[in-house]
C-alpha positions as CSV (number, residue, x, y, z in Angstrom):
1,M,31.1,-82.0,87.7
2,K,32.3,-84.5,85.0
3,R,31.4,-82.0,82.3
4,L,33.5,-79.3,84.0
5,A,36.5,-81.7,84.2
6,L,36.1,-82.5,80.5
7,I,36.0,-78.9,79.5
8,V,39.1,-78.1,81.6
9,A,40.9,-81.1,80.1
10,L,40.1,-80.0,76.6
11,L,41.3,-76.5,77.3
12,L,44.5,-77.8,78.7
13,V,45.1,-80.1,75.7
14,A,44.4,-77.1,73.3
15,A,46.8,-74.8,75.2
16,V,49.6,-77.4,75.2
17,S,49.1,-78.1,71.5
18,A,49.3,-74.4,70.6
19,L,52.5,-74.1,72.6
20,V,54.1,-77.1,70.9
21,I,53.1,-75.9,67.5
22,S,54.6,-72.4,68.1
23,V,57.9,-73.9,69.4
24,F,58.3,-76.1,66.3
25,A,57.4,-73.2,64.0
26,Q,60.0,-71.0,65.6
27,A,62.7,-73.6,65.7
28,A,62.4,-74.8,62.1
29,T,64.9,-72.7,60.2
30,S,65.1,-74.8,57.0
31,P,62.0,-73.3,55.4
32,W,63.6,-69.8,55.7
33,A,65.0,-68.5,52.5
34,Y,67.9,-66.7,54.3
35,F,69.5,-67.6,57.6
36,V,72.5,-66.1,59.3
37,M,74.0,-66.9,62.7
38,V,74.9,-63.8,64.8
39,T,76.8,-63.8,68.0
40,P,76.6,-60.9,70.5
41,G,79.8,-59.1,71.4
42,S,79.1,-59.5,75.1
43,Q,77.7,-62.3,77.2
44,A,76.3,-60.0,79.8
45,A,72.5,-59.7,80.1
46,G,70.8,-56.7,78.8
47,I,70.5,-54.9,75.5
48,Y,72.7,-56.2,72.6
49,D,74.1,-54.3,69.7
50,L,74.7,-56.1,66.5
51,T,75.3,-55.3,62.9
52,V,73.0,-56.8,60.3
53,P,75.2,-58.4,57.5
54,L,74.9,-56.9,54.0
55,E,73.6,-60.2,52.6
56,V,70.7,-60.0,55.0
57,M,70.0,-56.4,54.3
58,D,69.9,-57.2,50.6
59,K,67.1,-59.8,51.1
60,A,65.2,-58.1,53.9
61,R,62.3,-55.7,53.6
62,E,63.1,-52.0,53.6
63,D,61.7,-51.5,57.1
64,L,63.4,-54.8,58.4
65,A,60.0,-56.0,59.7
66,D,60.7,-59.5,58.4
67,L,63.8,-60.1,60.4
68,R,63.7,-62.5,63.4
69,L,66.1,-63.1,66.2
70,Y,65.8,-66.1,68.4
71,D,67.9,-68.1,70.9
């Protein structure tokens, strides 16, 4: 029984650690070479339409696969 509790505790610590690492990795914008703030035109929930600025288009990959949006 103690062995099962130890395994569950280790799995819980690993899951929390992975979550914390991913949050810090997404929140750190300083290592990004290019960063632009965008504001949606509407505050309503749903799908947003935004225009990617030219300076971002100039530095992004052709297929825009390297762009990120986060809140």
